[in-house]
TORZA-240032 format. One record per residue (C-alpha): residue in one letter; residue number from 1; chain; x, y, z. Coordinates in pm, whole numbers, plus 50000, padded with zeros to 5 digits. Layout:
BEGIN
<a NUM A <X Y Z>>
...
! end
This chain:
BEGIN
<m 1 A <09945 49797 88479>>
<d 2 A <10252 49802 88703>>
<n 3 A <10448 50042 88481>>
<v 4 A <10165 50282 88385>>
<a 5 A <10265 50636 88482>>
<i 6 A <09987 50823 88663>>
<q 7 A <09973 51181 88789>>
<v 8 A <09685 51341 88977>>
<i 9 A <09631 51676 88807>>
<d 10 A <09406 51863 89049>>
<a 11 A <09505 51720 89389>>
<p 12 A <09838 51712 89581>>
<v 13 A <09837 51330 89614>>
<i 14 A <09634 51033 89494>>
<p 15 A <09331 50996 89726>>
<p 16 A <09363 50689 89954>>
<d 17 A <09069 50496 89806>>
<i 18 A <09201 50543 89453>>
<d 19 A <09557 50456 89557>>
<t 20 A <09431 50135 89720>>
<v 21 A <09244 50028 89406>>
<l 22 A <09544 50103 89185>>
<r 23 A <09788 49907 89401>>
<a 24 A <09546 49616 89426>>
<a 25 A <09546 49608 89045>>
<g 26 A <09926 49582 89044>>
<w 27 A <10020 49945 88990>>
<d 28 A <10372 50019 89114>>
<p 29 A <10456 50392 89120>>
<d 30 A <10825 50310 89157>>
<r 31 A <10826 50129 88821>>
<a 32 A <10613 50383 88638>>
<q 33 A <10794 50581 88371>>
<p 34 A <10678 50944 88346>>
<g 35 A <10666 51086 87996>>
<p 36 A <10440 51233 87728>>
<h 37 A <10196 50942 87763>>
<e 38 A <10162 50971 88140>>
<l 39 A <09798 50946 88242>>
<g 40 A <09648 51246 88419>>
<l 41 A <09377 51184 88677>>
<l 42 A <09112 51448 88743>>
<i 43 A <08921 51409 89069>>
<w 44 A <08589 51572 88988>>
<k 45 A <08250 51596 89153>>
<r 46 A <08025 51553 88847>>
<a 47 A <08183 51734 88551>>
<t 48 A <08037 52068 88653>>
<r 49 A <08062 52369 88425>>
<a 50 A <08355 52503 88634>>
<e 51 A <08539 52169 88624>>
<v 52 A <08500 52137 88249>>
<a 53 A <08609 52499 88202>>
<g 54 A <08945 52412 88360>>
<l 55 A <09022 52146 88099>>
<e 56 A <09207 52381 87866>>
<r 57 A <09445 52471 88148>>
<h 58 A <09497 52104 88236>>
<r 59 A <09567 52020 87872>>
<s 60 A <09830 52292 87855>>
<a 61 A <10004 52162 88167>>
<h 62 A <09966 51790 88093>>
<p 63 A <10027 51656 87740>>
<g 64 A <09914 51301 87812>>
<p 65 A <09564 51146 87821>>
<l 66 A <09322 51267 88087>>
<v 67 A <09085 51049 88288>>
<a 68 A <08819 51194 88520>>
<i 69 A <08694 51016 88830>>
<l 70 A <08341 51140 88902>>
<s 71 A <08191 51125 89250>>
<e 72 A <07840 51165 89107>>
<l 73 A <07664 51091 88780>>
<p 74 A <07699 51402 88560>>
<s 75 A <07424 51611 88407>>
<v 76 A <07350 51569 88038>>
<r 77 A <07579 51864 87965>>
<g 78 A <07856 51718 88182>>
<a 79 A <07821 51376 88019>>
<r 80 A <07855 51527 87673>>
<a 81 A <08163 51721 87784>>
<v 82 A <08352 51425 87931>>
<a 83 A <08264 51204 87634>>
<a 84 A <08392 51463 87389>>
<k 85 A <08690 51608 87574>>
<l 86 A <08844 51332 87789>>
<e 87 A <09013 51004 87706>>
<g 88 A <08846 50826 87995>>
<t 89 A <08581 50859 88265>>
<v 90 A <08526 50647 88576>>
<l 91 A <08241 50669 88826>>
<r 92 A <08369 50657 89183>>
<s 93 A <08091 50416 89277>>
<e 94 A <08240 50170 89025>>
<l 95 A <08603 50236 89115>>
<e 96 A <08712 49885 89211>>
<r 97 A <08559 49727 88902>>
<t 98 A <08639 49984 88634>>
<l 99 A <08938 50204 88726>>
<a 100 A <09222 49968 88636>>
<p 101 A <09064 49843 88308>>
<t 102 A <08989 50201 88206>>
<l 103 A <09345 50319 88269>>
<v 104 A <09492 50022 88083>>
<a 105 A <09261 50087 87785>>
<v 106 A <09341 50461 87780>>
<a 107 A <09715 50386 87804>>
<a 108 A <09670 50165 87497>>
<g 109 A <09514 50453 87304>>
<c 110 A <09143 50387 87360>>
<c 111 A <08872 50622 87488>>
<v 112 A <08644 50490 87762>>
<v 113 A <08301 50619 87868>>
<p 114 A <08088 50432 88127>>
<r 115 A <07762 50292 87991>>
<t 116 A <07550 50504 88226>>
<v 117 A <07728 50819 88108>>
<r 118 A <07700 50708 87745>>
<q 119 A <07324 50678 87785>>
<l 120 A <07311 51043 87886>>
<v 121 A <07523 51140 87586>>
<d 122 A <07315 50962 87322>>
<r 123 A <07103 51217 87143>>
<p 124 A <06737 51173 87247>>
<l 125 A <06494 51075 86975>>
<l 126 A <06249 51363 86994>>
<s 127 A <05936 51353 86782>>
<p 128 A <05879 51637 86533>>
<r 129 A <05604 51776 86757>>
<e 130 A <05831 51765 87064>>
<r 131 A <06102 51951 86873>>
<q 132 A <05847 52203 86749>>
<i 133 A <05719 52272 87101>>
<l 134 A <06070 52289 87248>>
<a 135 A <06167 52545 86984>>
<m 136 A <05873 52758 87097>>
<v 137 A <05975 52713 87461>>
<v 138 A <06318 52853 87370>>
<l 139 A <06134 53153 87219>>
<d 140 A <05959 53193 87558>>
<f 141 A <05607 53110 87443>>
<s 142 A <05374 53001 87723>>
<n 143 A <05196 52665 87706>>
<g 144 A <04874 52844 87621>>
<e 145 A <05036 53041 87338>>
<i 146 A <05192 52723 87199>>
<a 147 A <04856 52544 87211>>
<r 148 A <04682 52825 87022>>
<k 149 A <04951 52850 86754>>
<l 150 A <04959 52474 86696>>
<f 151 A <04580 52427 86724>>
<v 152 A <04613 52169 87002>>
<t 153 A <04497 52160 87362>>
<e 154 A <04713 52297 87641>>
<s 155 A <04711 51954 87806>>
<a 156 A <04858 51807 87484>>
<v 157 A <05138 52064 87501>>
<k 158 A <05206 51967 87863>>
<n 159 A <05216 51598 87771>>
<h 160 A <05464 51660 87490>>
<l 161 A <05680 51871 87719>>
<s 162 A <05681 51605 87991>>
<s 163 A <05794 51347 87737>>
<a 164 A <06059 51581 87592>>
<f 165 A <06191 51678 87936>>
<a 166 A <06235 51311 88027>>
<k 167 A <06431 51248 87706>>
<l 168 A <06652 51553 87766>>
<g 169 A <06710 51474 88133>>
<v 170 A <06569 51805 88256>>
<t 171 A <06272 51899 88475>>
<s 172 A <06182 52254 88374>>
<r 173 A <06132 52483 88076>>
<s 174 A <06429 52699 88175>>
<a 175 A <06661 52397 88202>>
<a 176 A <06542 52268 87864>>
<a 177 A <06600 52605 87698>>
<e 178 A <06944 52636 87855>>
<l 179 A <07042 52289 87734>>
<i 180 A <06915 52349 87381>>
<l 181 A <07100 52681 87353>>
<d 182 A <07423 52536 87491>>
<n 183 A <07660 52483 87198>>
<e 184 A <07818 52183 87372>>
<s 185 A <07489 51994 87382>>
<g 186 A <07458 51969 87004>>
<l 187 A <07078 51981 87037>>
<g 188 A <07011 52329 86902>>
<p 189 A <07032 52264 86525>>
<g 190 A <06797 51966 86541>>
<i 191 A <06536 52147 86749>>
<l 192 A <06553 52504 86627>>
<r 193 A <06544 52410 86257>>
<i 194 A <06238 52211 86153>>
<s 195 A <06187 52134 85786>>
<p 196 A <05861 52223 85608>>
<e 197 A <05808 51850 85542>>
<e 198 A <05809 51783 85914>>
<e 199 A <05568 52066 85981>>
<l 200 A <05326 51936 85717>>
<s 201 A <05351 51572 85811>>
<d 202 A <05332 51629 86186>>
<v 203 A <04961 51598 86249>>
<e 204 A <04970 51439 86593>>
<s 205 A <04777 51620 86865>>
! end
């Protein structure tokens, strides 16, 4: 990767640890040829809402592929954003092992997402009952109200919510509702629209 052109987009210089890894992999900034395919590095914390919001500006200023280096594992929302909007993502904890291969792959026209981030992106397989209860959570029904409307016990509602929260990667009703209503998550249509067949066939407690 000695002639791969790299530019750090949101920092004045390449951070020392990243520079060390790049040079160890054979990167030579003096041989790199800047141009429309120059790779842009984004030094991010964890693909926060503010960081992702700045992508449009970065795209306007940098026509080449963008690769984010994340200091922390992103939230489900952040994972979906980097998978959909960036050409590559690298976790800082895996820098030495994955940075150079990722940049080479992106320079060759591939998109790269770490396995741990990909696992967050994969749409959770929610049961019909879990989707039904989550839809009612979005409508701000209490657990007791949900139990009465679905003719189940309140403890059953809590069990379904615990299972659904784990699949969504959240820990509260408010976080679940926010994620479902977020257009970037892609979860809303599958949860807020339940077919009559599902309602009739879903007889679990």
